[in-house]
Structure formats: structure tokens, C-alpha cells
LOTIGU-657684 format. One record per residue: residue in one letter; x, y, z of N, C-alpha, C in turn. Coordinates in steps of 0.2 Angstrom, whole numbers, plus 5000, padded with zeros to 4 digits. Last residue first. Layout:
REM LOTIGU-657684
aXYZXYZXYZ
...
***
This chain:
REM LOTIGU-657684
l490949844934491449864939491249844946
v489649814927490249774927490749784933
r488049824933488649864931489249814932
r487249724938486949774933487549804929
l487749554940487849624941487549664936
p486849414945487249444940487249524942
l486849294955486549364956487049404951
i487249164950486649174954486449244955
v488349204943487849174939487149174943
n489249264952489049304946488449274942
a489449154960489049214963488849254957
s490249074952489549054954489149104956
l491449144953491049144946490349114947
l491749134966491549204964491249194957
g491848994968491349024971491249094969
g492948974959492348944958491748974961
v493949044966493749064959493049034958
l494048964978493849034978493549064971
s494548844972493848844975493548914976
m495748884967495248874962494548864965
a496348904980496248964976495748944970
l496348764984495948824988495848884984
l497148714975496548684976496048734979
v498348784977498048784971497348764971
m498648734991498548814989498148814983
a498748604990498148624993498048704992
f499948594982499348574979498748594983
a500748644993500748684986500048664982
l500648545002500348615004500348654997
e501248444996500548434998500248504999
v502548484994502148474988501348474990
g502848495008502848555004502448544998
e502748365012502348415015502348475011
v503848305004503148285004502648335006
t504948385009504748385002504048365001
q505748465019505148425020504748425013
h506848545018506848475015506348435017
e506548675021506748635027506848555025
l506048715009506648745011506948705017
l504848655009505348635004506048655006
a504248735019504348665020504848635015
t504248855013504648855019504748775020
l503348835003504048845001504448835007
s502148815011502348765006503148775004
r501948925018502148865022502448815017
y501649015007502249025011502448965015
g500448955003500948954998501648965002
i499648975015499848905013500448905008
s499549115014499949085020500149015018
g498649135003499349155003499849125008
p497349105000497849055003498549075002
v496049215005496549195000497049145003
l495149275014495049205012495649175008
i495349405016495449365022495349285020
l495149455003495849455006495849405012
l493749455001494149404998494849395001
g493449575007493149515009493449455007
p494149674999494349665006494049595009
t493449644986494149634987494349634994
q492049664988492249594986493049594988
a491649794991491649744996491949674995
v492049854979492149884985492149834991
m491749774968492449774970492549804977
a490549814963490549764968491249754971
p490249994963490649934961490649874966
r488450034966489150044967489549984964
n487050034968487350054961488150084962
k486549974979486850044980487050074973
l486049854974485549894978485849974978
r487049804966486349814963485949864967
a488049794976488149834970487549844966
y487549714985487649774987487749824981
l487549594978486849624980486949694982
n488849574975488449594970487749614972
s489349554989489549604985489149624979
g488549434991488449494995488749554992
v489149344982488349364981488249424986
g490449344986490249364979489549384979
v490449294999490749364997490449384991
a489849174996489549225001489749294999
l490849114988490149124985489749174990
a491849104997491949154991491249164988
g491349015006491549075008491549125002
c491148904997490548935000490749005003
f492548874994492048884989491448924992
s493048855007493348905003492848924997
g492348745011492348805015492548865011
v492748645001492048665002491948735005
e494048635005493948664998493148684998
p494048585018494348655016494148685010
a492548505022493148505019493448575018
v491648495034491548465028492248455025
s491948565046491448515046491448475040
r492948655042493148615048492648555048
g492448725032493048695031493248645036
l491248775037491148725032491848685031
w491848875046491348815048491348765043
r492648955037492948915043492448855045
a491749005028492248965026492548925031
l490849075037490549015033491148975030
l491749165042491349115046491149055042
f492149235030492549205034492249155039
g490849285025491249245021491749205025
l490449365036490049315033490449265030
i491549465037491349415042490949355040
s491449525024492049495026491949445032
v490149575023490349525018490949495021
a490149665035489649615034489849555029
f491249755032491249715038490749655037
i490749815020491449775020491449725026
v489649875024489549815019490249775019
p490249975033489749925035489649865030
w491150055025491350005030490849955032
q490850155016490750085014490950025019
s491050265023490350255021490250175019
l492350285024492050255030491250235028
p493150225009492850275013492450245019
a494550125007493850125006493550175011
k495950085005495750155004494950165003
f496449965008496149975001495850045000
l496749995021497349985017497049985009
i495550015027495950065027496550055021
a495049885025494649935022495149995022
f495849815033495949795026495549855022
a495449865046496149875044496249865036
g494149815046494249885046494949905044
p494249675046493949705040494049785040
a494949655059495349645052494949675046
l494149685070494749725068494949715061
g493249575072493049645072493549695070
l494049465071493549475066493249545066
a494849485083495149485077494649495071
i493749465092494149525092494449535085
w493449335090492949385088493249455088
l494649275094494449265087493949325085
s494549285108494949335104494849325097
w493849185113493449235111493849295108
a494849095118494449075111494049135109
p496349175124495649145124495349135118
l498049145119497449195119496849155120
p499449085128498849075123498349125124
m500949155130500349155133499749145128
s501949085116501849125123501149115125
i502648945110502048985110501949025116
v503848885101503748915107503148965107
a504248745091503948805092503748825099
a505948685089505248675092504948745093
q506648645074506648695080505948685083
g506948565063506748535069506748585075
i508048655053507648605054507548585061
i509048755054508348775052507848715054
t510548795058510048755061509348775059
n511448885054511148845049510648795052
g511049005065511448985060511148945055
s510249065075510248995075510648965069
p510249205072510649175078510649095078
g510449205054510149225060510549195066
l510749155042511249205045511049225052
r509749075038510449045038510949095042
w508649155040508649095044509349065044
a508949255030508849275037508949215041
i508749175018509449205020509449225027
a507349145019507849095020508549115021
v506849275018506749235024507249185025
g507149295004507449345010507349305017
l506549194998507249194998507549245003
i505149225000505449165004506249165004
l505149334992504949344999505249285003
t505349274980505849324982505749334990
l504249184979504849164979505449204982
l503149284978503249234983503949204984
t503549344966503449384972503549334978
v503449244957504049274958504049314965
s502049214958502549164959503249194961
a501449334953501349314960501849264962
g501949344940502149394945502049374952
a501249234935502049234935502249284940
l499949274936500149214939500949214940
r500049384927499849394934500149334938
a500249314915500749364917500649384925
s499049234914499749204914500249254917
g498049334914498049284919498749254920
a498349404902498349444909498449394914
s498249304893498849344893498849374900
l496949244895497549204896498149244897
h495449254900495949314899496649284900
g494549154903494849164896495249214895
m494149134916493749174911493949184904
a495249074921494649034921494149074916
l496149184921496349124917495649084916
e495549264931495649284924495849224919
t495649184942495049204939495049224932
l497049174943496649114942495949124939
a497349304947497649274941497249214939
i496649314959496449354953496649324947
t497349234967496649214965496449254959
l498649294966498549224964497849214962
t498349414973498549414966498449344963
l498049364986497549394982497749394974
g499349314989498749274989498149294985
p500649364990500249374984499649324984
l501249455005501049385002500549394996
p501249575011501549565004501449505001
l500449545022500149595017500549585011
i501049445030500449425027500249475021
l502249455038502249455030501649445027
a501849435051502049495049502149505041
a501449295050500949345051501149415049
l502749235047502149225043501649285044
t503349275059503649295053503049295047
t502649205069502649275069502949305062
l502849075066502149095065502149175065
r504249065068503949045061503249075061
d504449095081504749145076504449125069
d503549095095503649055089503849105083
i504549165108504049165103504149115098
p505249235122505149165119504549165114
l506149385119505549355121505549285118
v507649405116507149455120506549415123
y508449315110508749365114508249405118
h507649235101508249205105508549255110
s506649305096506449245099507049215103
i507249415091506849425096506749355100
w507949355080508349385085507949395092
l506949305073507449255075507749295081
t506249425069505949375073506449325076
l507349485061507049515068506749465072
l507449395050508049405055507749435062
g506149405044506449345047506949355052
v506149545041505649515046505849445049
s507249555032507149595038506649565044
f506949465022507549455026507449495033
g505649505017505749435020506349435024
a506049635013505549625018505549555021
l506949605003507149645009506649635015
p506249534994506749504997506949535004
e505249644991505049574994505649544997
l505949764986505549764993505449694995
v506449744974506949754980506549744986
g505549754964505849684965506349684971
r505949914957505449864959505749794960
d507250014964506949974958506449924961
w506850154974507150094972506850054967
g506350284978506350264971506750204969
a506250324991506850324988506950304981
r504850304992505150374992505850374989
v504850164992504450204987504750274987
t505550135003505850114997505450154991
f504850195013505450225012505750205005
w503650125013503650195012504250215010
t504149995017503850005010503850075008
l504550025030505050015025504850015018
c503350045036503750105035504350095030
a502849915035502449975031502950035030
l503749855043503749835036503349895032
l503349915055503949925053504049915045
c502049865056502149935056502849955053
g502349725057501949745052502049825051
l503049725069503449715063503049735057
v501949745078502549795078502949785071
a501149635075500949705074501449755074
a502049535079501849535072501549605071
v502149565093502749565089502549575082
g500849535097501149605098501749615094
v500649405094500249455091500549525091
e501649345101501649335094501249385091
t501149375114501849395112501849395104
v500049295115499949365116500649405113
g500049175102499949195108500049275109
g499149125087499749145091499549165098
r498149075078498249045085498849065088
f497949135067498449085066498549055073
l497249245071496849195067497349125066
i498249315077497649285081497349235077
a498949355066499249315071498749285075
v497949435060498149375057498549325062
t498049545069497449505069497549435065
g499349595066499149565073498549525073
c499149635053499649585055499449555061
a498249735055498049685050498549625052
v498849825063498249795066498149735061
g499949875055500049835061499449795063
a499149935045499549875043499749835049
a498550035052498149985049498549925047
a499650115055499350085061498850025058
i499950165042500450125046500050085051
t498750235040498950175036499450135039
t498850335050498250285050498450225046
a500050405046499950365052499450315052
f499550455033500150405033500150365040
g497750455031498450485031498950425032
y496450415020496850405026497550435025
p495950445007495550455013495850455019
p497150534996496850474999496450485005
e496650674986497050644991496750584994
a496450664968496150674975496650644980
a496750634955497250684959497050694966
a495650564951496350534951496850574955
a494650654951494650594956495350564956
e495050744942495050774948495050714953
d495050664930495650694932495650714940
l493650644930494050584931494750614933
r493150774928492950744934493450684935
q493650794915493850844921493750804927
t492950704908493650694908493950734914
a491550744910491750684913492550674913
e491650864903491550864910491750804913
a491850824890492350864893492250864901
i490750744888491350714888491950754891
t489450794900489750794893490450754894
l488350704910488950744909489150734902
k487150644910487150694915487850734914
g486950534902486850594899486950654904
v487150404906486450424906486350504904
e488550404904488150354900487450374900
m489050494914489150504907488650464902
d488650434926488350494924488450514917
h489450314925488750304925488450374923
l490750374925490550334919489750324919
v490750424938490850474932490550434926
r490650314946490050364946490150414940
d491850254943491150214941490650264941
f492650344949492750324942492050294939
e492250334962492150394959492250384951
i492650204965491950224966491850284962
l494050204963493550164959492850184959
k494450284973494450304967494050264962
s494150204985493850274984493950294977
v494950084982494150084982493850154981
d496150034973496050094977495250104977
v497049884972496449914972496349974976
e498749924965498249884969497549924969
g499149934947499149944954498749904958
s500049884933499449874937499549884944
d500949994924500949944929500349944933
i500950024906500650044913500749984918
r501150084891501550044896501350064903
r499950074878500150114885500550064889
l499550094862499950054867500150094872
y498250104850498650134855498950084860
t497750104833497950064839498450104844
q496450124822497050154826497150124832
e495950084806495950064813496550094816
g495150194795495450134796495550124804
e494250304792494850294788495250234789
e493250284802493150274795493750264791
r494050184815493750244812493550234805
v494150084829493950084822493650154820
i495450064841494850104839494750104831
s496249974853496149974846495450004844
v497349974865496749994864496650004856
i498249894878498249904871497449914869
l499349904891498649914889498649934882
a500349814903500249854896499449854895
t500549734914501049784912500949824906
p499449644915499649684921500249744920
t498449684900498949634904499149674910
y497049694890497449714896497949664898
l496349764876496749704878497149724884
y494949814868495349824873495749754875
t494149894854494349834857494949844862
s492749984848493449984850493549914853
d491750104840491950034840492650024842
i490750214848491350204846491550124846
g489650274855489550254848490250244845
l489650284868489950344864489850334857
s489250164873488850224875489050284871
q490350084868489650084865489250144867
s491250124878491350144870490750134867
a490750074889490850144889490950164881
r490849934886490149964887490250044887
t492249924885491749904880491149934880
m492549954899492749994893492349984887
v492049844906491849914907491949964901
r492649734900491949744899491749814901
e494049764903493849754896493049764895
l493949764918494149824914493949824907
r493549634921493149694923493249754918
y494549554917493949534915493449594917
s495749614923495649624916494949604914
p495449714938495649654934495449654927
t495949874943495449834940495649774936
g496949954950496849884952496249854949
h497350074945497050074952496750004953
r497750074932498250094937497950084944
h496550034925497149994925497550004931
l495850154927495550094929496150034930
l496650244920496550254927496250184930
e496650194906497250194910497150204918
a495350204903495650134903496250134907
t495150344904494850304908495150234909
r496050384893496150404900495850364905
l495350324882496050304884496250324891
l494150394883494150314884494850294885
f494550524880494250504886494250434888
a495050514867495550534873495250514880
e493850484861494450434861494950444866
a493150604863492950544865493450484866
p494050694856493950704864493650634866
t495050614844494450644846494450654854
k496650644838496250604843495650644845
g497450724830496950684827496550644832
a498950714840498550744835498050694831
s498650654857499050654850498550684845
a498650714873498250694867498650704861
v499650654886499550714881499150684875
p498950594901499250584895499150644890
a499150664917498650644912499050644905
p500250574928500050634925499650624919
a499650454939500050474934499850534931
n499350424956499150454950499650474945
t499850284964499350334964499250364957
a500150114967500250164963499750214964
s500650044982500150054978500350114973
t501249914994501349974990500749984985
l500949805001501049865004501149925000
g499649684997500349704998500349775001
t498149644997498349685001498949695000
p498049624991497949654994497949654995
n500049584981499549594985499349624989
t500949634969500749604975500149614978
p501949694959501349654957501149614963
p502449854964502649784963501949744962
p502150014955502049964961502249894959
p503150144949502750084947502750044953
p502850294959503250254955502850184954
s502150444961501950374960502350334956
p502550554975502450534968502250464967
a501650574990502150554987502050544979
h500650614999500850664994501450644990
p500250505007499750535002500050584998
d501250365009501250445009500750475004
l501050235007500950265013501050335014
s500250114996500650184996500550215003
m500449945000500050005000500450065000
***
């Protein structure tokens, strides 16, 4: 997540949302000679939707509908690093290529973009007025400041530690490390470091700090604490979106996003592995006994459920007015997934949890005429199997090959169950608007 509301917008890493960095606003593109105002508006809209986290299967449909409302025959091809737009004119076909890095979901901006598109489609706005409002929305300040975002990152990591059944100390350390990792992310963005540096640096820093704390400060389960502190940059949400794109036939976007998620996960684990080799335990990685500090009571789960949706809402920049539906959808999906996952099977729990999140988000979108992504993205984040992918690679690192392969298969199976639930939700309760 981008943590400085006034910082410029370097290209974000392809991670996850919830990761810690986010692109903000690029300067408006300069119109080329011969480009009509309607074509310039469509290009600008596609760029903004791309930059603020819209997946390919939504962006291409939204833009096709907007083009039809303007009487323009156009085709859109989206990948996480490029946008290709082809517009048919009387004199021939004109193709535009934009090199854009896909950012994370910014709920506040997507709501305003969707409102502008709707007002233009129904005739409330001219193309010039719609373009001006788009640029104003893109340049708007984020709804939460630096300190609030840092605190939300810490709360998110702490609540995840509770869900992983960590003790009091694990929860506290994970929350502090989450705040420190958010500050590290802010620093790398401000310093203009190359993309790809953050993940291994984050994995190394968190892994080394948890080992140092567990050996010299407090007795904690360093493995659980490391996983909880790294939960935001883990690309579980990116993986789920990639598989959804592949399932819906968007092969180029899905393949590229899947490759990006895999590299992000591998570089995170690389940083952790180096920390484990260089930490106080030296090369002794295998067979370390987990030390859980003071166990938390069972009711602490409800505290985590009461805090996590709000933290994710802040990280996704959702306005306060959208918090009630985010809380309702997130808690319903999580409880259903956990109950059915324990009583039936984990795959059934993931499918039904995603189905509940999808149906709830689509119902909200139909009733309030808002993008379904407002509630769906935070609600889905709590279900994604990013932690299982982390455990799979760390098991392989510790030479536990069978366990690592089993966990990797479980990760893919759970991710596909989430995809199936989301696609089924769109069949049960279709959207009026695509976004």
C-alpha cells in the first residue's frame, strides 16, 4: 500500500491486497493529433482503471460498454504491464499501446470512476465534464493519512496472528513488525528503488528480527510470527485474481499475473531463507520446536474478526461509508468458510465462503449502484491461501518435500475453490454494472 498521500507514483510491485505498495496518480496523457475527445476520454479511463487495480475481466467489459455508449467501435486488451486499445474509424483502425503497471485496488477512486461513467452514460455529463471529473478523482488525496495506514498494517498483521492461533507475544510482535514493514515500504517508494527489491528485503528483515527476538528478547514462535508479519505482501489475492482471469479466458493477463505472483512469493521466501541461515540459529533450520507464549482465549477470534475488516478497508482506501458492507461480507464469508472447512472439507469451505462474498458484493452493487469490488476485494483477502503457499515453500526449504508438495497442491485447490465460488456468485446474482 502507498503510505504517503503526497508521494509521487512509482510503478507498484505486482502483489498483493493487500501488499504494501500502491500506485497513485500518473499525469494525464498528452492527446495525440487527430484523437477525438471521446477517444481521449476512453484511453484516459482505461488507464486509470488499469492503474487502480481493476482486473482484466472487469476492465475490458467496462470499457466496451463505455465505448458503446459513445458510439465507438473499440477493442481492449489488458495485461498487468500493458494496455492495448484498438479503435475503428472510418479511415481505418487506430491502435494505442500504453505501458502501465497494474496497481492495487483503490476503492475510493474506483467508486468515483464508476460514478463518472454512469453519469456520462445516462447523459448527465458531457465528455469534457466527465474527463475533468476523472482527472479530479485521480488527483484526489487518499481518505487516510500516513499514520492511519501504518497503524492499519500493524492491526492487520496482529489479527492474522490471532487467526493463526498465536499467543499474546506473537500477536504483539507481528503487529509491531507489520508497522515496521509498512514504514520500510514507504521508504523504498520514496527512495525510488527498483521494483523487486522490497519482497526479498521484507522477507529478510522480518525473518531476521523474529529470530533475534525469539532468541534474545522473548520466547515466541518465530515461524508463526514471521508468517503473520508478512501476510500483506504475500500474493494470495494476486494468485486468486490470476486464476479467475485464466478461468474466464483472459489468458495473457492471467498468465502474466500468475507469473508475477509466483516470483513475488519466491523472492519473499528467499529473503526469509537467507535470514534463517544468517540468524542466531545459524544453519539449524530443521526441527526447531515452536514456542507459543501465553495462549489467547477462544473469544479473541471475535476480536480479530471485528478488527481485520476495518484494517483491510483502510489499506484498500475504502471510505467510511462503505465499511458496514465490508464488515458484513468479510465476516460472513470467513465464518462460513471456517465452519464448512472444519465440518465438511477445506475446499467446500473456501467455495462457499467465496460464494457468500460474491453474492453479498453483487447484492450490494445492485442495491447501491456501486462497484462490487468495494466489498468483494477486502472480503476475499481474508480467504485467500497466501499463507499456505508460504508454508509450502518453507517446508521445501526445510527438506520436507512431501509436506511442501501437499501444501502447494492444497493452495492451488483452495484458490480454484475461491474462483469457483466467485464465478458461481455471478451466475446466481448477476451484476447490473460490470465494475
